[in-house]
C-alpha angles and dihedrals in degrees: 000000000000119000111243099166132060108210092193094052089051093045092053094054094041093050094050093051093047093049088051092051094046094054125097099038101123092213097315119135125265119211113205118194115201114216113210124353118343090201134019095023098180095167092057092048090053099048093034107044105203094035110127111228094232096041098121090053091048089055094048093048091053098044099035106026093166097045121132116223121214125188122220119206126189114230090206091059092050090051093046092049091233115196128226100215097193091067103022091242136132114245095257092048088051089055090054091048092049093048093047092046092052091047091049089053088053097245124167098250129134104138134082124187117205106206137196094033131164095217092196092057112032108174124236090245093055092046090051090047091051091052092048092052092048089050087062090058099262126134110230123211123194121223116189123224107265102234091209106039093165134111103268138080095282085072093074102066089059092052090049090052091053117087122248115233111212101213118195097215121080091222118053118189115204117204137161141190091252147348118296094034095125100260095144092043088057091050092045093051093048093047090051092051093044092055091044086055092054098259129129104222126184130218133196136161125226101219133189106167137068093035104229098210099044127085115278092236097048109127087240092062092039090054089056090057090048091052093058100032089126086065096046094233115172131196109235132180110252101242091190088061090052088264092286097117129062117233132156136241100263094048091051088053093047091052089058091050090051091052090054093052094044090052090063095064134054122217090342085077097046092109090053094047090058086080113090100175143016092259092052089065090064136073106214120161098155091124090061089062096051109107098165118033094183090060092048092050090049096050093041089053090050089052092052088052092050091049091048093052091048094049091048090055092046092049093053090057099036119033089195086073093064095108094055090049093051091051092052091044091053092049090048091053092048089053096049091044090054093049 
């Protein structure tokens, strides 16, 4: 396979941007949400030949060597028995694999947050999962489902009802076994409590896909949509950035939530008000690492085809997976029409 991506070129640009974003805090805490997989990013290595599978963690360790990593886990996904198709594991097994992998890489991680919980009716499966995590030596925190997780004033009582975790590190990296695990919700809750306590925290997202400064219909960005078709994620132009940048639905929603929280505080939220769009929250220099666009297009197209064939097989055995199949089919048709 030809190399289409230079990990070192990407790392240089990504590190410079992260160091700039992290400056000017005067000791206040920085919350860093990691988009995608922090280790073993097989999707990225397939669509970006030359991308090292632990590249995000490499960057984090070099820029934030004293950071603490915390893992968010969705109670809903545990209860539903969600599968991680890249590794053929159930969601809870993938959590164990992620935690063991980070420990094996000697990372500073000893906390797990179970999100989206109904604290009055915690299922047996979630209770057993919590015990298994604690048996591995991790402290487990429980975050209730916010009953009004929408961008208006009713959001705030749910944040008040969620506990604050007093991390010791000045940089906190929030990761998860998969999308939809509540990473941003964790960051938002912590930011809210930090400002209530008189601090001026910062937030940023280390993003990989979609690539903000590449065309929305580039096969690399389409391959991202195919990879999370089960979640229904969509690439959308970021209108707050004059439509020039590519974002996706959940980040656009998260930006609105951040605006609501920032509006509650004066100068304590100055760092957060610097963001003018969803894409401005993220640090994404993937394009700087691309050295052969033809190779990237070829491998991204192959990934879309793989996802389409997999979704077709899954739909044949499980009608509930029809929507994911239709998304992948549409992407496949767009790909062949453009050929």
